[in-house]
C-alpha positions, 0 to 999 in steps of 0.5 A: 167804708170811709171815703179815703178807703173807697177812693183807694179801692176804686182807683186801684180797681180802675188801675188794674182793669182800665189801665188805658182810658182816653177820649173817644173823640177823634182828633190829631191836634189841639185845635181839632180836639177843641172843635170836637169838644165844643161840638160834643156838648149835649151830643154824643161822641159818635155823632161828633166823630161823624161830622168832624172829618169834613170840618177838619179837612176844609178848615184845617187851621184856625185862620181858615175857620176864622175867615168862614161864616157861621152859615157856612159852618152850620152846613157841616154840623147841622146834625149835632145838637144846637148847630146854630149856636155851635157854628157861631161859637166855632167861628168866634173861637177861631177868630179869638185864637188868631187874634189873641193867641197866634193861632195856638190853643192856650193851656190855662183855664183862664185863657181857655174859658175866654174862647166862645163856646168854651166853659169850665168843663171844655177847658178842663178836657183840653187841659187834661187831654192835650196838656196832661194837667190835673184838671177834672172835667165833670160831665153828666157821666162823671157827676152820676158815677161819682155820686153813685160810687159814693166818691162825693156826698149828696151835698155836691150838687153842682159840677164844680163842687164834684170837681173840687171833691174829686181833685181833693181825693184823687192823686194828682198823677191819676186825675187826667186818666180818672176823668176818662175812667169815670166817663167811660164807666158811666157811658158803658156800665153805670148808665143813667136809666139802666145801670149794668150792676151785674157786670160792674166790677165796682159794685161791692165798693159802690155806695148806691149798689150796697144800699139798694141791695142791702149788701152787708159789710161782711160781703164787701171786699176787705171788710169781712175781717174788719167787721169781725174785729 
């Protein structure tokens, strides 16, 4: 299956079977999502959603959080991964929002990555979810699923190289939701250690599955006719 055809089939399947896909982080405004995404690094969304309600309540604006200390914030987030660093990042992020961005979350990659605790992946999440921009955040789920499905080649060994390949082939209007398609598929179906291949509607389009189980071309959707020609 050629790459273009693979992308078309995978996207068509997601459009039909996952028409609604969105972040599982709880938030009510861009500032809260920024906090949640910073906390979600190497931590589950479930855990983040457990600690953010009191954090949002007691630090409702960047100005309030900027006036706090990392030691105080640490007590709210001590159950997430790397709480010491993240507490420093949250306070530093809030201080920069107040000082340089009038308390508003910026909408460009260049401005977002200047914030403490915000790397390219986090910046792309904010751009995609908040501002509906064609930004593809590549986390471990997106990285794994993209390779298994055959959407990217083995030469794509970094998140940035995967991001560039996905953005190149996915229609611009689909990129914001495609980010969630791949994350949720990796989280609940195409899991790292125990992929649920029997339950996966994409298995006959999946390069990894077809190679592992030696699925012939005639068994793959819309290829039987092509193989006979």
